[in-house]
C-alpha positions in Angstrom: -35.6 39.8 -29.9 -33.3 37.0 -30.9 -30.8 39.5 -32.2 -30.7 41.4 -28.9 -30.1 38.2 -26.8 -27.3 37.2 -29.2 -25.8 40.7 -28.8 -26.0 40.5 -25.0 -24.2 37.1 -25.0 -21.4 38.6 -27.1 -20.9 41.4 -24.5 -20.6 39.0 -21.5 -16.8 38.7 -21.6 -16.3 42.5 -22.0 -15.9 43.3 -18.2 -13.3 40.5 -17.8 -11.4 41.6 -20.9 -11.4 45.2 -19.7 -10.1 44.2 -16.2 -7.5 42.0 -17.8 -6.3 44.9 -20.0 -6.1 47.3 -17.1 -4.0 44.7 -15.1 -1.6 44.1 -18.0 1.9 45.5 -18.0 0.9 48.0 -20.7 -1.3 49.9 -18.3 0.0 48.8 -14.9 0.8 51.7 -12.6 4.1 52.2 -10.9 7.8 52.0 -11.9 8.2 48.2 -12.0 7.6 48.2 -15.8 10.4 49.7 -17.9 9.3 52.5 -20.2 10.6 50.7 -23.3 8.6 47.6 -22.5 5.5 49.7 -21.8 5.9 51.4 -25.2 6.4 48.1 -26.9 3.3 46.7 -25.3 1.2 49.7 -26.2 2.3 49.4 -29.8 1.7 45.7 -29.8 -1.8 46.1 -28.3 -2.7 48.5 -31.1 -1.6 46.1 -33.8 -2.9 42.8 -32.3 -5.6 40.8 -33.8 -8.7 39.8 -31.9 -7.5 36.3 -31.0 -4.0 37.6 -29.8 -5.6 40.4 -27.8 -8.0 37.9 -26.1 -5.2 35.6 -25.2 -3.1 38.5 -23.8 -5.8 40.0 -21.6 -7.4 36.7 -20.6 -4.6 34.0 -20.6 -5.7 30.4 -21.1 -4.8 27.7 -18.6 -4.6 24.1 -19.8 -4.4 21.2 -17.4 -1.6 19.3 -19.1 -1.6 16.7 -16.3 -4.5 15.2 -18.2 -2.0 13.9 -20.8 -1.5 11.0 -18.4 -5.1 9.8 -18.5 -6.2 10.9 -22.0 -4.1 9.5 -24.8 -5.8 11.5 -27.5 -4.7 14.9 -26.1 -1.8 16.4 -28.0 -2.3 14.2 -31.0 -3.3 15.3 -34.5 -5.5 13.5 -36.9 -4.1 12.4 -40.3 -6.8 14.4 -42.2 -6.2 17.7 -40.4 -4.9 20.5 -42.5 -1.8 22.5 -41.5 -2.7 25.9 -40.1 0.7 27.6 -40.2 3.5 28.2 -42.7 5.6 25.7 -40.6 3.0 23.0 -41.4 2.1 22.4 -37.7 -1.0 20.2 -37.5 -3.9 21.1 -35.2 -3.9 19.0 -32.1 -6.5 18.2 -29.5 -6.0 20.5 -26.5 -7.0 19.8 -22.9 -10.2 21.6 -21.9 -9.3 25.1 -20.7 -9.9 25.8 -17.0 -10.6 29.2 -15.5 -7.5 31.1 -14.3 -8.5 31.1 -10.7 -6.9 29.8 -7.5 -10.0 27.7 -6.8 -9.4 25.6 -9.9 -5.7 25.0 -9.4 -5.0 21.7 -7.6 -1.8 20.7 -5.9 -1.6 17.5 -7.9 -2.1 19.3 -11.2 0.3 20.6 -13.9 -1.0 23.6 -15.8 0.2 25.4 -18.9 -0.6 29.1 -18.9 -0.5 30.8 -22.3 -0.6 34.6 -22.5 0.5 34.9 -26.1 4.0 36.0 -25.1 5.2 33.2 -23.0 4.3 29.8 -21.6 4.3 29.3 -17.8 4.2 25.7 -16.6 2.7 25.6 -13.0 3.7 22.4 -11.3 1.8 21.4 -8.2 3.7 19.9 -5.2 1.7 16.6 -5.5 2.1 16.3 -9.3 2.2 12.9 -10.9 5.6 11.3 -10.6 5.0 9.6 -13.9 4.5 12.9 -15.6 7.5 14.5 -13.9 9.8 11.5 -14.7 8.8 11.4 -18.4 8.9 15.2 -19.1 11.6 16.5 -16.7 13.5 13.4 -15.7 12.7 14.0 -12.0 11.2 11.3 -9.7 9.2 13.8 -7.6 8.5 17.5 -7.1 11.0 17.6 -4.3 13.9 16.2 -6.4 13.4 18.7 -9.2 16.0 21.5 -9.8 14.9 25.1 -9.5 15.6 25.6 -13.2 13.6 22.9 -15.0 14.3 21.8 -18.5 11.8 19.9 -20.6 13.4 16.9 -22.2 13.5 16.5 -26.0 11.1 14.0 -27.5 12.5 11.1 -29.6 12.1 11.7 -33.3 9.9 8.6 -34.0 8.0 9.0 -30.7 4.4 10.3 -31.2 2.4 8.8 -28.3 4.4 9.5 -25.1 3.4 12.3 -22.7 6.5 14.2 -23.6 5.9 14.0 -27.4 2.3 15.1 -27.0 3.3 18.0 -24.7 5.7 19.1 -27.4 2.9 18.9 -30.0 0.7 21.1 -27.8 3.5 23.7 -27.4 4.3 23.6 -31.2 0.6 24.1 -32.1 0.1 27.0 -29.6 3.3 28.6 -30.9 2.0 28.3 -34.5 -1.1 30.3 -33.6 0.9 33.2 -32.0 2.9 35.9 -33.8 5.5 35.7 -31.0 7.9 32.8 -30.2 6.8 31.8 -26.7 9.5 30.7 -24.3 8.5 28.1 -21.7 9.1 29.0 -18.0 
């Protein structure tokens, strides 16, 4: 009986994964997806590993605004082993939140990772400290339409900006694609 309960728990994410796959660009109906992109995605889906497939059909959303209040997020421990050929250390990530409109707050800043690209969702009431440190903007209203994340200082390891860069580098090291930040 224990085996059947464990098997049922493993199947719980299956409907969500199936819906995510059907809503993906690879299977989306209509002409808004170019045929060459659709063919690339079909091939990529066939050759993806389990982790990449899960990230693609069920993107993760990380509340990076928590970098302001939690100084351990985005930092790596000295004893951690590199996980990639580039030697990127594992870092502590913010706790993933569900990708639903109910959980997105107007004062939040969220990083959405679908395995192909990063999307930074900035709420209208986002922390001015975060916006100043990461984008050089005093408030949401003073930001340019094309935002650019500032570069971190070489010896800086504790600022919000440096820890955000650590999170991006770590997530990129776990993906087979270079993920552009939008």
